ChimeraX commands (.cxc) that place a marker at each C-alpha (Angstrom):
marker #1 position 9.08,7.92,14.28 radius 0.5
marker #1 position 6.13,6.81,12.13 radius 0.5
marker #1 position 5.41,3.57,10.33 radius 0.5
marker #1 position 3.62,4.03,7.02 radius 0.5
marker #1 position 1.64,1.05,5.71 radius 0.5
marker #1 position 0.56,0.82,2.07 radius 0.5
marker #1 position -2.11,-1.76,1.21 radius 0.5
marker #1 position -1.87,-2.80,-2.45 radius 0.5
marker #1 position -4.35,-5.11,-4.19 radius 0.5
marker #1 position -3.16,-8.19,-6.08 radius 0.5
marker #1 position -6.07,-8.16,-8.55 radius 0.5
marker #1 position -7.90,-5.48,-10.51 radius 0.5
marker #1 position -11.66,-5.01,-10.33 radius 0.5
marker #1 position -12.15,-7.65,-13.05 radius 0.5
marker #1 position -10.19,-10.25,-11.10 radius 0.5
marker #1 position -7.02,-10.08,-13.23 radius 0.5
marker #1 position -3.71,-10.22,-11.39 radius 0.5
marker #1 position -1.61,-7.06,-11.64 radius 0.5
marker #1 position 1.77,-7.28,-13.34 radius 0.5
marker #1 position 4.68,-7.93,-10.97 radius 0.5
marker #1 position 6.47,-4.89,-12.42 radius 0.5
marker #1 position 3.95,-2.57,-10.74 radius 0.5
marker #1 position 5.08,-3.76,-7.31 radius 0.5
marker #1 position 8.76,-3.73,-8.30 radius 0.5
marker #1 position 8.47,-0.07,-9.36 radius 0.5
marker #1 position 6.79,0.93,-6.09 radius 0.5
marker #1 position 9.42,-0.94,-4.07 radius 0.5
marker #1 position 12.28,0.74,-5.94 radius 0.5
marker #1 position 10.74,4.20,-5.48 radius 0.5
marker #1 position 10.19,3.71,-1.75 radius 0.5
marker #1 position 13.68,2.29,-1.19 radius 0.5
marker #1 position 15.20,5.20,-3.12 radius 0.5
marker #1 position 13.25,7.80,-1.11 radius 0.5
marker #1 position 13.35,6.21,2.36 radius 0.5
marker #1 position 16.37,3.92,2.29 radius 0.5
marker #1 position 14.44,0.69,2.79 radius 0.5
marker #1 position 11.10,-1.01,3.28 radius 0.5
marker #1 position 9.44,-4.13,4.56 radius 0.5
marker #1 position 7.26,-5.98,2.05 radius 0.5
marker #1 position 4.69,-8.47,3.31 radius 0.5
marker #1 position 4.27,-10.47,0.10 radius 0.5
marker #1 position 4.68,-14.17,0.96 radius 0.5
marker #1 position 1.02,-14.87,1.66 radius 0.5
marker #1 position -1.50,-12.36,0.57 radius 0.5
marker #1 position -3.33,-10.66,3.38 radius 0.5
marker #1 position -7.09,-10.52,3.10 radius 0.5
marker #1 position -8.92,-7.20,3.16 radius 0.5
marker #1 position -12.62,-7.37,4.02 radius 0.5
marker #1 position -15.16,-4.55,4.24 radius 0.5
marker #1 position -18.88,-3.92,3.90 radius 0.5
marker #1 position -20.02,-2.39,0.64 radius 0.5
marker #1 position -23.74,-1.73,0.24 radius 0.5
marker #1 position -24.58,-4.45,2.76 radius 0.5
marker #1 position -22.35,-7.07,1.12 radius 0.5
marker #1 position -18.92,-8.13,2.28 radius 0.5
marker #1 position -16.26,-7.28,-0.30 radius 0.5
marker #1 position -12.81,-8.87,-0.37 radius 0.5
marker #1 position -9.35,-8.12,-1.73 radius 0.5
marker #1 position -6.12,-10.11,-1.60 radius 0.5
marker #1 position -3.45,-7.57,-0.72 radius 0.5
marker #1 position 0.24,-7.11,-0.06 radius 0.5
marker #1 position 1.51,-4.57,2.42 radius 0.5
marker #1 position 4.56,-2.34,1.99 radius 0.5
marker #1 position 5.84,-0.62,5.11 radius 0.5
marker #1 position 8.37,2.18,5.59 radius 0.5
marker #1 position 9.60,4.03,8.65 radius 0.5
marker #1 position 9.97,7.80,8.60 radius 0.5
marker #1 position 11.12,10.29,11.21 radius 0.5
marker #1 position 8.86,13.08,9.96 radius 0.5
marker #1 position 5.41,12.53,8.50 radius 0.5
marker #1 position 4.96,14.53,5.27 radius 0.5
marker #1 position 1.19,14.29,4.84 radius 0.5
marker #1 position 1.18,16.14,1.52 radius 0.5
marker #1 position 3.74,13.79,-0.03 radius 0.5
marker #1 position 1.89,10.70,1.20 radius 0.5
marker #1 position -1.42,12.03,-0.06 radius 0.5
marker #1 position 0.11,12.52,-3.52 radius 0.5
marker #1 position 1.69,9.07,-3.33 radius 0.5
marker #1 position -1.68,7.51,-2.50 radius 0.5
marker #1 position -3.37,9.23,-5.44 radius 0.5
marker #1 position -0.61,8.06,-7.79 radius 0.5
marker #1 position -0.96,4.47,-6.53 radius 0.5
marker #1 position -4.73,4.65,-7.04 radius 0.5
marker #1 position -4.06,5.71,-10.63 radius 0.5
marker #1 position -1.48,2.98,-11.30 radius 0.5
marker #1 position -3.57,0.22,-9.75 radius 0.5
marker #1 position -6.86,1.60,-11.14 radius 0.5
marker #1 position -8.50,1.71,-7.70 radius 0.5
marker #1 position -11.09,4.03,-6.19 radius 0.5
marker #1 position -9.13,3.93,-2.95 radius 0.5
marker #1 position -5.84,2.53,-1.72 radius 0.5
marker #1 position -5.27,2.60,2.01 radius 0.5
marker #1 position -2.11,4.34,3.17 radius 0.5
marker #1 position -1.97,4.78,6.91 radius 0.5
marker #1 position 0.51,6.08,9.45 radius 0.5
marker #1 position 1.02,5.15,13.05 radius 0.5
marker #1 position 3.38,6.49,15.65 radius 0.5
marker #1 position 6.12,4.06,16.58 radius 0.5
marker #1 position 9.01,3.94,19.00 radius 0.5
marker #1 position 12.28,2.09,18.44 radius 0.5
marker #1 position 13.18,-0.05,21.41 radius 0.5
marker link #1:1,2 radius 0.2
marker link #1:2,3 radius 0.2
marker link #1:3,4 radius 0.2
marker link #1:4,5 radius 0.2
marker link #1:5,6 radius 0.2
marker link #1:6,7 radius 0.2
marker link #1:7,8 radius 0.2
marker link #1:8,9 radius 0.2
marker link #1:9,10 radius 0.2
marker link #1:10,11 radius 0.2
marker link #1:11,12 radius 0.2
marker link #1:12,13 radius 0.2
marker link #1:13,14 radius 0.2
marker link #1:14,15 radius 0.2
marker link #1:15,16 radius 0.2
marker link #1:16,17 radius 0.2
marker link #1:17,18 radius 0.2
marker link #1:18,19 radius 0.2
marker link #1:19,20 radius 0.2
marker link #1:20,21 radius 0.2
marker link #1:21,22 radius 0.2
marker link #1:22,23 radius 0.2
marker link #1:23,24 radius 0.2
marker link #1:24,25 radius 0.2
marker link #1:25,26 radius 0.2
marker link #1:26,27 radius 0.2
marker link #1:27,28 radius 0.2
marker link #1:28,29 radius 0.2
marker link #1:29,30 radius 0.2
marker link #1:30,31 radius 0.2
marker link #1:31,32 radius 0.2
marker link #1:32,33 radius 0.2
marker link #1:33,34 radius 0.2
marker link #1:34,35 radius 0.2
marker link #1:35,36 radius 0.2
marker link #1:36,37 radius 0.2
marker link #1:37,38 radius 0.2
marker link #1:38,39 radius 0.2
marker link #1:39,40 radius 0.2
marker link #1:40,41 radius 0.2
marker link #1:41,42 radius 0.2
marker link #1:42,43 radius 0.2
marker link #1:43,44 radius 0.2
marker link #1:44,45 radius 0.2
marker link #1:45,46 radius 0.2
marker link #1:46,47 radius 0.2
marker link #1:47,48 radius 0.2
marker link #1:48,49 radius 0.2
marker link #1:49,50 radius 0.2
marker link #1:50,51 radius 0.2
marker link #1:51,52 radius 0.2
marker link #1:52,53 radius 0.2
marker link #1:53,54 radius 0.2
marker link #1:54,55 radius 0.2
marker link #1:55,56 radius 0.2
marker link #1:56,57 radius 0.2
marker link #1:57,58 radius 0.2
marker link #1:58,59 radius 0.2
marker link #1:59,60 radius 0.2
marker link #1:60,61 radius 0.2
marker link #1:61,62 radius 0.2
marker link #1:62,63 radius 0.2
marker link #1:63,64 radius 0.2
marker link #1:64,65 radius 0.2
marker link #1:65,66 radius 0.2
marker link #1:66,67 radius 0.2
marker link #1:67,68 radius 0.2
marker link #1:68,69 radius 0.2
marker link #1:69,70 radius 0.2
marker link #1:70,71 radius 0.2
marker link #1:71,72 radius 0.2
marker link #1:72,73 radius 0.2
marker link #1:73,74 radius 0.2
marker link #1:74,75 radius 0.2
marker link #1:75,76 radius 0.2
marker link #1:76,77 radius 0.2
marker link #1:77,78 radius 0.2
marker link #1:78,79 radius 0.2
marker link #1:79,80 radius 0.2
marker link #1:80,81 radius 0.2
marker link #1:81,82 radius 0.2
marker link #1:82,83 radius 0.2
marker link #1:83,84 radius 0.2
marker link #1:84,85 radius 0.2
marker link #1:85,86 radius 0.2
marker link #1:86,87 radius 0.2
marker link #1:87,88 radius 0.2
marker link #1:88,89 radius 0.2
marker link #1:89,90 radius 0.2
marker link #1:90,91 radius 0.2
marker link #1:91,92 radius 0.2
marker link #1:92,93 radius 0.2
marker link #1:93,94 radius 0.2
marker link #1:94,95 radius 0.2
marker link #1:95,96 radius 0.2
marker link #1:96,97 radius 0.2
marker link #1:97,98 radius 0.2
marker link #1:98,99 radius 0.2
marker link #1:99,100 radius 0.2
marker link #1:100,101 radius 0.2
view
């Protein structure tokens, strides 16, 4: 089993909050394809990274789904589509192996 985490920004590059409908659409699509998801949306998480020597910051929400088989091609396409929708140079989508206990 794999856990897929999708890190989505709350604000665009100009500091404007994205429309709630963007997140609703992504949630619906993931639930339809995978049967469910976990959405960490109550308090935004904080993404920090170095960019040209300066620390950059994003407020983010995280969507998480569990899959038995990792389809790298599908997830790569999904990431590119999310980058287009959210007008981002990069959206982090990562997978990690997981075991149900």
